[in-house]
N, CA, C and O atoms as a MOPAC input file, in Angstrom:
PM7 MOZYME 1SCF
protein

 N      0.85000 1    -1.18300 1     0.00000 1
 C      0.00000 1     0.00000 1     0.00100 1
 C      0.88800 1     1.23700 1    -0.00100 1
 O      1.79700 1     1.35700 1     0.82100 1
 N      0.63000 1     2.13700 1    -0.90700 1
 C      1.37300 1     3.39300 1    -0.97600 1
 C      0.73300 1     4.43800 1    -0.08600 1
 O     -0.47500 1     4.41500 1     0.14900 1
 N      1.53700 1     5.33800 1     0.39700 1
 C      1.00400 1     6.48600 1     1.13800 1
 C      1.62500 1     7.74100 1     0.54700 1
 O      2.74100 1     7.72000 1     0.02700 1
 N      0.87900 1     8.83100 1     0.64000 1
 C      1.35800 1    10.08700 1     0.07800 1
 C      0.71000 1    11.25400 1     0.79600 1
 O     -0.32200 1    11.08900 1     1.44600 1
 N      1.30700 1    12.43400 1     0.68600 1
 C      0.71500 1    13.60400 1     1.34200 1
 C     -0.60600 1    14.00000 1     0.68800 1
 O     -0.83900 1    13.73500 1    -0.49100 1
 N     -1.45600 1    14.63600 1     1.47600 1
 C     -2.74700 1    15.12800 1     0.98500 1
 C     -2.93200 1    16.56800 1     1.43000 1
 O     -2.44000 1    16.97000 1     2.48500 1
 N     -3.62900 1    17.32500 1     0.63800 1
 C     -3.93200 1    18.71500 1     0.95200 1
 C     -5.15600 1    18.75700 1     1.86200 1
 O     -6.19900 1    18.19200 1     1.53200 1
 N     -5.03100 1    19.42100 1     2.99700 1
 C     -6.14600 1    19.55600 1     3.92300 1
 C     -6.72500 1    20.95700 1     3.91800 1
 O     -6.18100 1    21.85700 1     3.27900 1
 N     -7.80500 1    21.14000 1     4.61300 1
 C     -8.47900 1    22.44000 1     4.63100 1
 C     -7.60300 1    23.51000 1     5.28400 1
 O     -7.62900 1    24.66700 1     4.86300 1
 N     -6.82700 1    23.13800 1     6.30900 1
 C     -5.92600 1    24.12000 1     6.91200 1
 C     -4.84700 1    24.54800 1     5.92600 1
 O     -4.44400 1    25.71100 1     5.90900 1
 N     -4.37800 1    23.60900 1     5.10400 1
 C     -3.41400 1    23.94700 1     4.05600 1
 C     -4.04300 1    24.91800 1     3.05800 1
 O     -3.42200 1    25.90200 1     2.65700 1
 N     -5.26800 1    24.63100 1     2.66800 1
 C     -5.97000 1    25.49900 1     1.71500 1
 C     -6.12900 1    26.90600 1     2.28600 1
 O     -5.97500 1    27.88900 1     1.56100 1
 N     -6.43300 1    27.00900 1     3.57200 1
 C     -6.57300 1    28.32900 1     4.20500 1
 C     -5.25000 1    29.09700 1     4.16900 1
 O     -5.22600 1    30.29300 1     3.87800 1
 N     -4.15600 1    28.40000 1     4.46700 1
 C     -2.83600 1    29.04700 1     4.45800 1
 C     -2.46700 1    29.52400 1     3.06000 1
 O     -1.98400 1    30.64200 1     2.88400 1
 N     -2.69500 1    28.68000 1     2.07800 1
 C     -2.39800 1    29.03500 1     0.69000 1
 C     -3.24400 1    30.23200 1     0.26500 1
 O     -2.74000 1    31.17700 1    -0.34100 1
 N     -4.52500 1    30.17900 1     0.58800 1
 C     -5.44100 1    31.26000 1     0.20300 1
 C     -5.05100 1    32.57600 1     0.85100 1
 O     -5.09700 1    33.62200 1     0.20300 1
 N     -4.67000 1    32.53900 1     2.11400 1
 C     -4.29300 1    33.76700 1     2.81600 1
 C     -3.05800 1    34.40000 1     2.18300 1
 O     -3.00400 1    35.61600 1     2.00100 1
 N     -2.06800 1    33.57600 1     1.84800 1
 C     -0.84900 1    34.10300 1     1.23600 1
 C     -1.11400 1    34.61500 1    -0.17900 1
 O     -0.56200 1    35.64000 1    -0.58200 1
 N     -1.94300 1    33.91800 1    -0.92300 1
 C     -2.28900 1    34.36100 1    -2.27400 1
 C     -3.06800 1    35.67700 1    -2.21200 1
 O     -2.81000 1    36.59600 1    -2.98900 1
 N     -4.00800 1    35.75700 1    -1.29300 1
 C     -4.77600 1    36.99500 1    -1.13300 1
 C     -3.86000 1    38.15100 1    -0.75100 1
 O     -4.00400 1    39.25600 1    -1.27400 1
 N     -2.92100 1    37.90400 1     0.15700 1
 C     -1.99100 1    38.95700 1     0.57300 1
 C     -1.16700 1    39.46800 1    -0.61500 1
 O     -0.94600 1    40.67100 1    -0.74900 1
 N     -0.71700 1    38.54800 1    -1.47100 1
 C      0.05000 1    38.94400 1    -2.66500 1
 C     -0.81200 1    39.79300 1    -3.59900 1
 O     -0.34900 1    40.79700 1    -4.14000 1
 N     -2.05700 1    39.38600 1    -3.78300 1
 C     -2.96000 1    40.15000 1    -4.64800 1
 C     -3.22900 1    41.53900 1    -4.07100 1
 O     -3.18300 1    42.53500 1    -4.79300 1
 N     -3.50400 1    41.60100 1    -2.79200 1
 C     -3.80400 1    42.88700 1    -2.16900 1
 C     -2.58700 1    43.80200 1    -2.15800 1
 O     -2.71600 1    45.01100 1    -2.35300 1
 N     -1.39900 1    43.23000 1    -1.93000 1
 C     -0.15600 1    44.01800 1    -1.93000 1
 C      0.04000 1    44.71900 1    -3.28000 1
 O      0.59900 1    45.81400 1    -3.35000 1
 N     -0.42600 1    44.07100 1    -4.33800 1
 C     -0.27500 1    44.62600 1    -5.68900 1
 C     -1.53400 1    45.32900 1    -6.20100 1
 O     -1.57600 1    45.79000 1    -7.34200 1
 N     -2.55900 1    45.40700 1    -5.34800 1
 C     -3.82100 1    46.05800 1    -5.70500 1
 C     -4.48200 1    45.36500 1    -6.90500 1
 O     -4.98500 1    46.02000 1    -7.81700 1
 N     -4.46900 1    44.03200 1    -6.88100 1
 C     -5.05100 1    43.23500 1    -7.95700 1
 C     -6.35800 1    42.60400 1    -7.48400 1
 O     -6.37700 1    41.90500 1    -6.47100 1
 N     -7.43200 1    42.84100 1    -8.20000 1
 C     -8.73600 1    42.24200 1    -7.90000 1
 C     -8.83600 1    40.91800 1    -8.66100 1
 O     -8.99900 1    40.90800 1    -9.88100 1
 N     -8.74000 1    39.82100 1    -7.94600 1
 C     -8.71200 1    38.49600 1    -8.57100 1
 C     -9.61900 1    37.52800 1    -7.82600 1
 O    -10.11000 1    37.80600 1    -6.73300 1
 N     -9.81900 1    36.38100 1    -8.46300 1
 C    -10.44600 1    35.23500 1    -7.80700 1
 C     -9.39200 1    34.15600 1    -7.66700 1
 O     -8.52300 1    34.00100 1    -8.52500 1
 N     -9.47900 1    33.40800 1    -6.56500 1
 C     -8.49100 1    32.38800 1    -6.22400 1
 C     -9.20900 1    31.07800 1    -5.95000 1
 O    -10.14100 1    31.03000 1    -5.14800 1
 N     -8.77400 1    30.01700 1    -6.61500 1
 C     -9.33700 1    28.68800 1    -6.37800 1
 C     -8.21900 1    27.73100 1    -5.97600 1
 O     -7.10200 1    27.80400 1    -6.48600 1
 N     -8.54400 1    26.84200 1    -5.05800 1
 C     -7.62100 1    25.78700 1    -4.64900 1
 C     -8.37500 1    24.47400 1    -4.78100 1
 O     -9.49000 1    24.32400 1    -4.28200 1
 N     -7.73500 1    23.51600 1    -5.47300 1
 C     -8.35300 1    22.21200 1    -5.69200 1
 C     -7.43700 1    21.11500 1    -5.16300 1
 O     -6.24100 1    21.33400 1    -4.97000 1
 N     -8.00900 1    19.92600 1    -4.92800 1
 C     -7.20400 1    18.78300 1    -4.51800 1
 C     -6.59400 1    18.11300 1    -5.74600 1
 O     -6.72400 1    18.62700 1    -6.85700 1
 N     -5.93600 1    16.98300 1    -5.56200 1
 C     -5.23400 1    16.32500 1    -6.66700 1
 C     -6.16400 1    15.81300 1    -7.75500 1
 O     -5.71700 1    15.56400 1    -8.87400 1
 N     -7.43100 1    15.65300 1    -7.45600 1
 C     -8.40600 1    15.23100 1    -8.45400 1
 C     -9.13600 1    16.39000 1    -9.10400 1
 O    -10.04500 1    16.18300 1    -9.90800 1
 N     -8.74500 1    17.60900 1    -8.76000 1
 C     -9.36700 1    18.78900 1    -9.34300 1
 C    -10.65100 1    19.22600 1    -8.65500 1
 O    -11.39100 1    20.05500 1    -9.18400 1
 N    -10.91800 1    18.67000 1    -7.47500 1
 C    -12.13900 1    19.02000 1    -6.74700 1
 C    -11.90900 1    20.27100 1    -5.90000 1
 O    -10.89100 1    20.39300 1    -5.21700 1
 N    -12.84700 1    21.17700 1    -5.95100 1
 C    -12.72500 1    22.47800 1    -5.29900 1
 C    -12.65900 1    22.34300 1    -3.77300 1
 O    -13.51700 1    21.71400 1    -3.15400 1
 N    -11.62300 1    22.94600 1    -3.18500 1
 C    -11.49000 1    23.03000 1    -1.73400 1
 C    -11.72100 1    24.45500 1    -1.24200 1
 O    -12.18700 1    24.66300 1    -0.12200 1
 N    -11.39100 1    25.44000 1    -2.09100 1
 C    -11.45900 1    26.84300 1    -1.67100 1
 C    -11.72400 1    27.71500 1    -2.88700 1
 O    -11.15500 1    27.49800 1    -3.95700 1
 N    -12.58200 1    28.69100 1    -2.71600 1
 C    -12.83000 1    29.68200 1    -3.77000 1
 C    -13.11900 1    31.00700 1    -3.10800 1
 O    -13.95600 1    31.10200 1    -2.21000 1
 N    -12.41400 1    32.03500 1    -3.56300 1
 C    -12.74100 1    33.37600 1    -3.08500 1
 C    -12.57000 1    34.37400 1    -4.21300 1
 O    -11.64800 1    34.28200 1    -5.02400 1
 N    -13.47700 1    35.32100 1    -4.23900 1
 C    -13.43100 1    36.40000 1    -5.22300 1
 C    -13.23300 1    37.69300 1    -4.46400 1
 O    -14.09700 1    38.11200 1    -3.69500 1
 N    -12.09600 1    38.32000 1    -4.68100 1
 C    -11.80200 1    39.56900 1    -3.98900 1
 C    -12.70200 1    40.68400 1    -4.51200 1
 O    -13.19600 1    40.62200 1    -5.63700 1
 N    -12.90400 1    41.68800 1    -3.69100 1
 C    -13.71800 1    42.83200 1    -4.08800 1
 C    -13.19900 1    43.40100 1    -5.40400 1
 O    -12.00000 1    43.62700 1    -5.56900 1
 N    -14.11200 1    43.62600 1    -6.32600 1
 C    -13.76400 1    44.21500 1    -7.60800 1
 C    -13.41100 1    43.21600 1    -8.69500 1
 O    -13.28800 1    43.59500 1    -9.86000 1
 N    -13.24500 1    41.95400 1    -8.34200 1
 C    -12.91800 1    40.94300 1    -9.35600 1
 C    -14.15100 1    40.65700 1   -10.21100 1
 O    -15.27300 1    40.60600 1    -9.70700 1
 N    -13.93100 1    40.47400 1   -11.49000 1
 C    -15.03400 1    40.17900 1   -12.40200 1
 C    -15.68200 1    38.84400 1   -12.04500 1
 O    -14.97400 1    37.90600 1   -11.67900 1
 N    -17.00000 1    38.73400 1   -12.14000 1
 C    -17.66700 1    37.47800 1   -11.81300 1
 C    -17.12000 1    36.27300 1   -12.59200 1
 O    -17.00800 1    35.18400 1   -12.02900 1
 N    -16.78200 1    36.44600 1   -13.85800 1
 C    -16.28500 1    35.31500 1   -14.65800 1
 C    -14.95800 1    34.79000 1   -14.11800 1
 O    -14.62400 1    33.62500 1   -14.33300 1
 N    -14.19800 1    35.63200 1   -13.42000 1
 C    -12.89800 1    35.19900 1   -12.90700 1
 C    -13.04000 1    34.04500 1   -11.91500 1
 O    -12.11400 1    33.24700 1   -11.77000 1
 N    -14.16900 1    33.94400 1   -11.23700 1
 C    -14.39200 1    32.84200 1   -10.29800 1
 C    -14.47800 1    31.50300 1   -11.02800 1
 O    -14.03600 1    30.48000 1   -10.50400 1
 N    -15.03700 1    31.50800 1   -12.21600 1
 C    -15.10700 1    30.26800 1   -12.99500 1
 C    -13.76800 1    29.96600 1   -13.67100 1
 O    -13.35100 1    28.81100 1   -13.74800 1
 N    -13.10500 1    31.00900 1   -14.15600 1
 C    -11.83000 1    30.80600 1   -14.84300 1
 C    -10.77400 1    30.28700 1   -13.87800 1
 O    -10.02900 1    29.37100 1   -14.22600 1
 N    -10.68800 1    30.84700 1   -12.67600 1
 C     -9.64600 1    30.41600 1   -11.73800 1
 C     -9.83000 1    28.94900 1   -11.34600 1
 O     -8.84900 1    28.22000 1   -11.20000 1
 N    -11.05900 1    28.51900 1   -11.17800 1
 C    -11.31000 1    27.11600 1   -10.84000 1
 C    -10.88900 1    26.20700 1   -11.99800 1
 O    -10.29600 1    25.15200 1   -11.77200 1
 N    -11.18700 1    26.60500 1   -13.21700 1
 C    -10.80100 1    25.80800 1   -14.38800 1
 C     -9.27800 1    25.73600 1   -14.52300 1
 O     -8.73600 1    24.68100 1   -14.85200 1
 N     -8.59100 1    26.84200 1   -14.27500 1
 C     -7.12600 1    26.83600 1   -14.32700 1
 C     -6.55600 1    25.89200 1   -13.27800 1
 O     -5.64500 1    25.11600 1   -13.56700 1
 N     -7.09200 1    25.95500 1   -12.05800 1
 C     -6.60800 1    25.08400 1   -10.98200 1
 C     -6.84300 1    23.61600 1   -11.32300 1
 O     -5.95400 1    22.78300 1   -11.14400 1
 N     -8.03100 1    23.30300 1   -11.81100 1
 C     -8.35500 1    21.91500 1   -12.15400 1
 C     -7.41500 1    21.39300 1   -13.24200 1
 O     -6.93300 1    20.26300 1   -13.16200 1
 N     -7.15900 1    22.21500 1   -14.25300 1
 C     -6.26100 1    21.83200 1   -15.33800 1
 C     -4.85600 1    21.55500 1   -14.80900 1
 O     -4.22500 1    20.57600 1   -15.20700 1
 N     -4.36300 1    22.41100 1   -13.91400 1
 C     -3.02300 1    22.21500 1   -13.35800 1
 C     -2.95100 1    20.95400 1   -12.49400 1
 O     -1.94900 1    20.24000 1   -12.52500 1
 N     -4.00000 1    20.67800 1   -11.73000 1
 C     -3.99200 1    19.49300 1   -10.87500 1
 C     -4.07800 1    18.21300 1   -11.69600 1
 O     -3.30700 1    17.28000 1   -11.47100 1
 N     -4.99600 1    18.16000 1   -12.63400 1
 C     -5.17500 1    16.94300 1   -13.42300 1
 C     -3.99100 1    16.68200 1   -14.34900 1
 O     -3.62500 1    15.53100 1   -14.58400 1
 N     -3.39700 1    17.74700 1   -14.87200 1
 C     -2.26600 1    17.59600 1   -15.78100 1
 C     -0.93400 1    17.50500 1   -15.07700 1
 O      0.07800 1    17.15100 1   -15.68200 1
 N     -0.93600 1    17.83300 1   -13.76700 1
 C      0.30000 1    17.79300 1   -12.98100 1
 C      1.36700 1    18.73200 1   -13.52900 1
 O      2.56400 1    18.46700 1   -13.41500 1
 N      0.91500 1    19.83700 1   -14.12600 1
 C      1.83100 1    20.85400 1   -14.66400 1
 C      1.08200 1    22.17600 1   -14.72000 1
 O     -0.14400 1    22.21900 1   -14.61100 1
 N      1.83200 1    23.24600 1   -14.89000 1
 C      1.18700 1    24.55900 1   -14.95900 1
 C      0.26400 1    24.62900 1   -16.16400 1
 O      0.57200 1    24.08200 1   -17.22300 1
 N     -0.84900 1    25.29100 1   -16.00100 1
 C     -1.81400 1    25.44000 1   -17.09100 1
 C     -1.20200 1    26.20000 1   -18.27100 1
 O     -1.65200 1    26.05300 1   -19.40700 1
 N     -0.19700 1    26.99600 1   -18.00500 1
 C      0.52000 1    27.74400 1   -19.03600 1
 C      1.07800 1    26.82100 1   -20.11500 1
 O      1.14500 1    27.20900 1   -21.28100 1
 N      1.47500 1    25.61600 1   -19.74800 1
 C      2.05100 1    24.65400 1   -20.69900 1
 C      1.04900 1    24.34400 1   -21.81400 1
 O      1.42400 1    24.24600 1   -22.98200 1
 N     -0.20600 1    24.19400 1   -21.45200 1
 C     -1.23800 1    23.90700 1   -22.45100 1
 C     -1.48200 1    25.11300 1   -23.35000 1
 O     -1.65300 1    24.97100 1   -24.56100 1
 N     -1.49600 1    26.28700 1   -22.75400 1
 C     -1.66600 1    27.51000 1   -23.54800 1
 C     -0.54100 1    27.62500 1   -24.58000 1
 O     -0.78400 1    27.96100 1   -25.73900 1
 N      0.67500 1    27.34400 1   -24.15300 1
 C      1.81900 1    27.43200 1   -25.06200 1
 C      1.73400 1    26.40000 1   -26.18500 1
 O      2.07400 1    26.69300 1   -27.33100 1
 N      1.27600 1    25.18400 1   -25.84900 1
 C      1.10700 1    24.15400 1   -26.89100 1
 C      0.10100 1    24.60400 1   -27.94300 1
 O      0.33600 1    24.47300 1   -29.14400 1
 N     -1.00900 1    25.12900 1   -27.47900 1
 C     -2.06900 1    25.56200 1   -28.39100 1
 C     -1.59300 1    26.74600 1   -29.23000 1
 O     -1.79300 1    26.77400 1   -30.44500 1
 N     -0.96300 1    27.72000 1   -28.57800 1
 C     -0.45600 1    28.88600 1   -29.30700 1
 C      0.65100 1    28.49400 1   -30.28500 1
 O      0.88100 1    29.18200 1   -31.28000 1
 N      1.33400 1    27.38500 1   -29.99400 1
 C      2.37800 1    26.89000 1   -30.87600 1
 C      1.85300 1    26.11100 1   -32.06100 1
 O      2.63200 1    25.63800 1   -32.88900 1
 N      0.53800 1    25.97100 1   -32.15400 1
 C     -0.06000 1    25.31300 1   -33.30800 1
 C     -0.71500 1    23.98100 1   -33.03300 1
 O     -1.36200 1    23.42100 1   -33.91800 1
 N     -0.56600 1    23.46300 1   -31.83600 1
 C     -1.18800 1    22.17000 1   -31.52600 1
 C     -2.63500 1    22.39500 1   -31.05500 1
 O     -2.98600 1    22.12900 1   -29.90600 1
 N     -3.44300 1    22.88600 1   -31.97300 1
 C     -4.82500 1    23.25100 1   -31.65100 1
 C     -5.69700 1    22.04300 1   -31.32300 1
 O     -6.74500 1    22.20300 1   -30.69700 1
 N     -5.29700 1    20.85600 1   -31.72400 1
 C     -6.06700 1    19.65200 1   -31.38400 1
 C     -6.17300 1    19.47900 1   -29.87800 1
 O     -7.07600 1    18.80000 1   -29.38800 1
 N     -5.24300 1    20.09600 1   -29.13800 1
 C     -5.28300 1    19.96600 1   -27.67800 1
 C     -6.50800 1    20.64200 1   -27.08400 1
 O     -6.85100 1    20.38500 1   -25.93000 1
 N     -7.17000 1    21.49700 1   -27.84200 1
 C     -8.40400 1    22.12100 1   -27.37300 1
 C     -9.49800 1    21.09700 1   -27.10800 1
 O    -10.45900 1    21.38400 1   -26.39400 1
 N     -9.35900 1    19.90500 1   -27.68000 1
 C    -10.36500 1    18.86100 1   -27.47400 1
 C    -10.02300 1    17.93700 1   -26.29700 1
 O    -10.73600 1    16.96100 1   -26.06600 1
 N     -8.95200 1    18.22300 1   -25.55100 1
 C     -8.58100 1    17.38000 1   -24.40000 1
 C     -9.72400 1    17.35200 1   -23.38900 1
 O    -10.23900 1    18.40300 1   -23.01000 1
 N    -10.12300 1    16.16200 1   -22.95100 1
 C    -11.24100 1    16.06800 1   -22.00900 1
 C    -10.89200 1    16.63300 1   -20.63700 1
 O     -9.77200 1    16.46100 1   -20.15500 1
 N    -11.83800 1    17.29600 1   -20.02200 1
 C    -11.77300 1    17.80700 1   -18.65300 1
 C    -10.78700 1    18.95100 1   -18.45300 1
 O    -10.60600 1    19.39900 1   -17.32100 1
 N    -10.14900 1    19.43400 1   -19.49900 1
 C     -9.22200 1    20.55400 1   -19.36900 1
 C     -9.83900 1    21.77500 1   -20.03500 1
 O     -9.85400 1    21.89100 1   -21.26000 1
 N    -10.34400 1    22.67900 1   -19.21000 1
 C    -11.00300 1    23.86500 1   -19.73700 1
 C    -10.21500 1    25.13400 1   -19.48100 1
 O    -10.39900 1    26.12800 1   -20.18400 1
 N     -9.34900 1    25.11800 1   -18.49500 1
 C     -8.60700 1    26.32300 1   -18.12400 1
 C     -7.19000 1    26.29500 1   -18.64900 1
 O     -6.23300 1    26.32400 1   -17.87600 1
 N     -7.05500 1    26.24000 1   -19.95500 1
 C     -5.72900 1    26.12800 1   -20.55800 1
 C     -5.13700 1    27.50700 1   -20.82700 1
 O     -4.78500 1    27.85100 1   -21.95500 1
 N     -5.04200 1    28.28400 1   -19.74900 1
 C     -4.47800 1    29.62900 1   -19.75900 1
 C     -3.52000 1    29.73200 1   -18.57800 1
 O     -3.71100 1    29.05200 1   -17.57000 1
 N     -2.50800 1    30.55900 1   -18.68400 1
 C     -1.56600 1    30.72200 1   -17.57600 1
 C     -2.29100 1    31.20400 1   -16.33000 1
 O     -3.21000 1    32.01900 1   -16.41100 1
 N     -1.87400 1    30.69600 1   -15.18100 1
 C     -2.47300 1    31.09200 1   -13.91100 1
 C     -2.87100 1    29.93000 1   -13.04600 1
 O     -3.33200 1    30.13300 1   -11.92300 1
 N     -2.70800 1    28.69300 1   -13.53800 1
 C     -2.93800 1    27.49800 1   -12.73900 1
 C     -1.59900 1    26.85100 1   -12.43200 1
 O     -0.82500 1    26.55900 1   -13.34400 1
 N     -1.31700 1    26.62200 1   -11.14200 1
 C     -0.01800 1    26.10000 1   -10.72700 1
 C     -0.23300 1    24.88700 1    -9.81000 1
 O     -0.94800 1    24.98500 1    -8.81200 1
 N      0.38200 1    23.74700 1   -10.14600 1
 C      0.21700 1    22.57100 1    -9.29500 1
 C      0.96300 1    22.73200 1    -7.97400 1
 O      1.96200 1    23.44700 1    -7.89300 1
 N      0.47100 1    22.06600 1    -6.95700 1
 C      1.11500 1    22.04600 1    -5.64800 1
 C      1.81600 1    20.69400 1    -5.52300 1
 O      1.16300 1    19.65200 1    -5.46800 1
 N      3.14200 1    20.71700 1    -5.48000 1
 C      3.92800 1    19.48800 1    -5.41600 1
 C      4.55000 1    19.37200 1    -4.02400 1
 O      5.25700 1    20.27200 1    -3.57100 1
 N      4.27700 1    18.25700 1    -3.35700 1
 C      4.83800 1    17.98900 1    -2.03500 1
 C      5.48400 1    16.61700 1    -2.07000 1
 O      4.83000 1    15.62800 1    -2.39900 1
 N      6.75500 1    16.55200 1    -1.73400 1
 C      7.50200 1    15.29100 1    -1.73300 1
 C      7.35200 1    14.54200 1    -3.05500 1
 O      7.24200 1    13.31600 1    -3.07300 1
 N      7.35000 1    15.27800 1    -4.14600 1
 C      7.25700 1    14.67200 1    -5.46800 1
 C      5.85500 1    14.27900 1    -5.90100 1
 O      5.67700 1    13.71600 1    -6.98100 1
 N      4.86100 1    14.56800 1    -5.07500 1
 C      3.46800 1    14.22800 1    -5.38300 1
 C      2.66000 1    15.49600 1    -5.62500 1
 O      2.79600 1    16.47100 1    -4.88600 1
 N      1.82700 1    15.48700 1    -6.64900 1
 C      0.89300 1    16.59000 1    -6.86800 1
 C     -0.27100 1    16.39100 1    -5.90200 1
 O     -0.99900 1    15.40300 1    -5.99000 1
 N     -0.43900 1    17.33600 1    -4.98400 1
 C     -1.51000 1    17.23000 1    -3.99500 1
 C     -2.68400 1    18.14600 1    -4.31300 1
 O     -3.69600 1    18.13100 1    -3.61300 1
 N     -2.54700 1    18.94600 1    -5.37500 1
 C     -3.60300 1    19.87100 1    -5.76000 1
 C     -3.03100 1    20.97300 1    -6.61700 1
 O     -1.95600 1    20.83100 1    -7.20000 1
 N     -3.76100 1    22.08000 1    -6.69000 1
 C     -3.30900 1    23.21200 1    -7.49800 1
 C     -4.03000 1    24.47900 1    -7.06100 1
 O     -5.08300 1    24.44700 1    -6.42300 1
 N     -3.41700 1    25.59000 1    -7.43200 1
 C     -4.01400 1    26.90600 1    -7.21600 1
 C     -4.24900 1    27.53300 1    -8.57800 1
 O     -3.37700 1    27.49200 1    -9.44600 1
 N     -5.41700 1    28.10900 1    -8.76300 1
 C     -5.73300 1    28.83800 1    -9.97400 1
 C     -6.14600 1    30.25100 1    -9.61900 1
 O     -6.89500 1    30.46700 1    -8.66600 1
 N     -5.65800 1    31.20900 1   -10.38300 1
 C     -5.97700 1    32.61500 1   -10.13800 1
 C     -6.39100 1    33.24800 1   -11.45500 1
 O     -5.84200 1    32.92700 1   -12.50900 1
 N     -7.36200 1    34.14900 1   -11.39000 1
 C     -7.81400 1    34.86400 1   -12.57700 1
 C     -8.24800 1    36.26700 1   -12.19300 1
 O     -8.82900 1    36.48700 1   -11.13100 1
 N     -7.95500 1    37.20900 1   -13.07600 1
 C     -8.44200 1    38.56300 1   -12.86800 1
 C     -7.50500 1    39.64200 1   -13.34900 1
 O     -7.93000 1    40.76500 1   -13.61900 1
 N     -6.21700 1    39.30700 1   -13.46000 1
 C     -5.24800 1    40.28000 1   -13.96400 1
 C     -4.47400 1    39.61900 1   -15.09900 1
 O     -4.90400 1    38.58900 1   -15.61700 1
 N     -3.35000 1    40.18800 1   -15.49000 1
 C     -2.51100 1    39.60000 1   -16.52500 1
 C     -2.13900 1    38.18600 1   -16.10500 1
 O     -1.86300 1    37.94400 1   -14.93000 1
 N     -2.12800 1    37.25400 1   -17.04300 1
 C     -1.90100 1    35.84300 1   -16.71600 1
 C     -0.62400 1    35.60700 1   -15.93400 1
 O     -0.61600 1    34.79100 1   -15.01300 1
 N      0.45100 1    36.29300 1   -16.27100 1
 C      1.70100 1    36.10300 1   -15.52800 1
 C      1.55400 1    36.58600 1   -14.08400 1
 O      2.18500 1    36.04000 1   -13.17900 1
 N      0.72300 1    37.60700 1   -13.87100 1
 C      0.45600 1    38.08400 1   -12.50700 1
 C     -0.43900 1    37.09600 1   -11.76200 1
 O     -0.26900 1    36.88200 1   -10.56100 1
 N     -1.38600 1    36.49900 1   -12.47100 1
 C     -2.20400 1    35.44000 1   -11.86600 1
 C     -1.29700 1    34.33300 1   -11.33400 1
 O     -1.46500 1    33.86900 1   -10.20600 1
 N     -0.33800 1    33.91400 1   -12.15500 1
 C      0.59000 1    32.84400 1   -11.75800 1
 C      1.45400 1    33.28100 1   -10.58300 1
 O      1.75300 1    32.47300 1    -9.70300 1
 N      1.85300 1    34.53000 1   -10.55700 1
 C      2.64600 1    35.05200 1    -9.43300 1
 C      1.87600 1    34.92000 1    -8.12900 1
 O      2.44300 1    34.53700 1    -7.10500 1
 N      0.59800 1    35.23300 1    -8.16300 1
 C     -0.25100 1    35.12500 1    -6.96900 1
 C     -0.36400 1    33.67000 1    -6.54300 1
 O     -0.25700 1    33.36100 1    -5.35600 1
 N     -0.57900 1    32.77400 1    -7.50000 1
 C     -0.69300 1    31.34900 1    -7.18300 1
 C      0.59000 1    30.82900 1    -6.54200 1
 O      0.54100 1    30.09900 1    -5.55200 1
 N      1.73300 1    31.20200 1    -7.10100 1
 C      3.01800 1    30.74700 1    -6.55100 1
 C      3.25000 1    31.29100 1    -5.14100 1
 O      3.80400 1    30.59800 1    -4.28800 1
 N      2.82700 1    32.52200 1    -4.90200 1
 C      2.96300 1    33.10700 1    -3.56000 1
 C      2.14400 1    32.30800 1    -2.55200 1
 O      2.58400 1    32.08700 1    -1.42300 1
 N      0.96800 1    31.88100 1    -2.95600 1
 C      0.14900 1    31.05800 1    -2.07500 1
 C      0.80500 1    29.72700 1    -1.77500 1
 O      0.85000 1    29.29600 1    -0.62300 1
 N      1.31500 1    29.07400 1    -2.80800 1
 C      1.95400 1    27.77200 1    -2.64500 1
 C      3.20500 1    27.89500 1    -1.78400 1
 O      3.50200 1    26.99500 1    -0.99800 1
 N      3.93700 1    28.98500 1    -1.91900 1
 C      5.14900 1    29.19100 1    -1.13100 1
 C      4.83800 1    29.19200 1     0.37300 1
 O      5.66100 1    28.74900 1     1.17400 1
 N      3.68000 1    29.67700 1     0.74800 1
 C      3.30700 1    29.68500 1     2.16100 1
 C      3.17500 1    28.26500 1     2.70200 1
 O      3.48100 1    28.01000 1     3.86700 1
 N      2.72700 1    27.35800 1     1.87200 1
 C      2.58600 1    25.95700 1     2.28600 1
 C      3.95700 1    25.30500 1     2.43800 1
 O      4.20800 1    24.59200 1     3.40900 1
 N      4.81900 1    25.54700 1     1.49600 1
 C      6.10600 1    24.87100 1     1.50200 1
 C      7.11000 1    25.48000 1     2.47200 1
 O      8.09800 1    24.83400 1     2.82100 1
 N      6.86900 1    26.73200 1     2.91900 1
 C      7.78700 1    27.34700 1     3.84700 1
 C      7.26600 1    27.32400 1     5.27600 1
 O      7.93000 1    27.81200 1     6.19100 1
 N      6.12300 1    26.77700 1     5.46200 1
 C      5.68000 1    26.62800 1     6.83400 1
 C      4.44200 1    27.35900 1     7.13000 1
 O      3.95600 1    27.31700 1     8.26000 1

């Protein structure tokens, strides 16, 4: 029987708090989603001023990163590079930068997805959240 780390609700709270702090520090109105390794929603928050659609986009980015075990940006780059057939990949809807997997001890335990500002800034917020988990 194998054992591996799992993302818990306290972990999700810590990640969300750090991601929110990064967004607020930069005056960015975003939505933040945290999912488990199967892409199931554990946390969703929409900061004041964030567009309503950002709540759906951030969850899709997080799910894509968790299921694919890689940043959602990778899929965007493949598609922009001409591999448009990837648009038909099942269960992957958030193929835009801003979804970042959470890797613990070599295992993907979930992902963070952010939407609302420039995609690279979305990813910056997600990474800031994940850093809070890995640094304590």
